[in-house]
C-alpha positions as CSV (number, residue, x, y, z in Angstrom):
1,X,8.2,13.9,22.8
2,X,5.4,11.3,21.9
3,X,8.3,9.4,19.9
4,X,10.1,9.0,23.4
5,X,6.7,8.1,25.5
6,X,6.1,5.2,22.1
7,X,9.7,4.1,22.5
8,X,9.5,4.1,26.8
9,X,5.9,2.2,25.9
10,X,7.8,-0.6,23.8
11,X,10.4,-0.9,26.5
12,X,7.7,-1.6,28.9
13,X,6.2,-4.1,26.6
14,X,9.4,-5.8,26.7
15,X,8.6,-6.3,30.7
16,X,5.7,-7.1,30.2
17,X,6.8,-9.7,28.4
18,X,10.0,-11.0,30.1
19,X,7.4,-11.3,33.4
20,X,5.0,-13.5,31.3
21,X,8.2,-15.9,31.3
22,X,9.2,-15.0,35.0
23,X,5.4,-15.9,36.2
24,X,5.2,-18.9,34.1
25,X,8.2,-20.3,36.4
26,X,8.4,-18.5,39.9
27,X,4.3,-18.7,39.8
28,X,3.9,-16.1,42.1
29,X,2.1,-12.9,42.8
30,X,5.0,-10.5,42.8
31,X,5.5,-12.0,38.7
32,X,1.8,-11.7,38.0
33,X,1.7,-7.6,39.7
34,X,4.7,-6.6,37.1
35,X,3.7,-8.4,34.5
36,X,-0.1,-6.2,34.9
37,X,2.1,-2.9,35.9
38,X,4.5,-4.2,32.5
39,X,1.4,-4.4,30.3
40,X,-0.5,-1.6,31.5
41,X,2.3,1.0,31.8
42,X,3.0,-0.3,28.6
43,X,-0.6,0.8,26.7
44,X,-1.1,4.3,28.7
45,X,2.3,5.1,26.9
46,X,1.0,4.0,23.7
47,X,-1.8,6.3,24.3
48,X,-0.1,9.4,25.3
49,X,2.3,8.7,22.2
50,X,-1.0,7.9,19.7
51,X,-2.2,11.7,20.8
52,X,-0.1,12.7,18.3
53,X,1.7,10.2,16.0
54,X,-0.2,8.2,13.8
55,X,-2.5,5.3,14.6
56,X,-0.7,2.7,12.5
57,X,2.9,3.7,12.5
58,X,2.7,3.8,16.5
59,X,1.2,0.4,16.5
60,X,3.9,-0.7,14.1
61,X,6.8,0.9,16.1
62,X,5.5,-0.1,19.2
63,X,5.1,-4.0,18.1
64,X,8.5,-4.5,16.7
65,X,9.8,-3.4,19.7
66,X,7.8,-5.2,22.1
67,X,8.7,-8.5,19.2
68,X,12.0,-8.3,18.8
69,X,12.9,-7.3,22.0
70,X,10.9,-9.5,23.3
71,X,12.9,-12.4,21.0
72,X,16.0,-10.6,21.9
73,X,15.6,-11.1,25.9
74,X,14.7,-14.9,25.5
75,X,18.1,-14.9,23.9
76,X,20.6,-13.0,26.0
77,X,18.0,-13.8,29.5
78,X,16.5,-17.1,28.8
79,X,19.6,-19.6,26.2
80,X,16.8,-18.9,23.8
81,X,18.9,-20.1,20.2
82,X,20.8,-17.3,18.8
83,X,20.8,-18.6,15.2
84,X,21.7,-15.6,12.7
85,X,18.6,-16.0,11.0
86,X,16.3,-15.2,13.8
87,X,18.4,-12.2,14.2
88,X,18.4,-11.5,10.6
89,X,14.7,-11.4,10.9
90,X,14.9,-9.5,14.0
91,X,16.6,-6.9,12.1
92,X,14.4,-7.0,9.6
93,X,11.7,-5.9,12.3
94,X,13.4,-2.8,13.2
95,X,14.4,-2.0,9.9
96,X,10.6,-2.1,9.3
97,X,9.9,0.1,12.1
98,X,12.8,3.0,10.8
99,X,11.0,3.0,7.7
100,X,8.0,4.0,9.0
101,X,9.8,6.7,10.8
102,X,11.1,8.0,8.1
103,X,8.0,8.3,5.8
104,X,5.6,9.6,8.2
């Protein structure tokens, strides 16, 4: 259950990052509230997952999901560069997260 919660925390982190971009474009209170909800949920789920998982592993995977997910969202939703080198480095981040899971 802790791993599911950690993945959910990473997905909420991705949502929060998307809301930062939306807030920069729209500058309305709804975007701000959604940003707070996204990051708040992310921290709550991360805190729960860290009760059962090692801190270093949980934080690294949460950060990896948020960073790679944010980059992917930028490419898919906001027309950011889809250069093959970006994709390789995103794959490296995700591979490192999987590697941490395998050794913990």
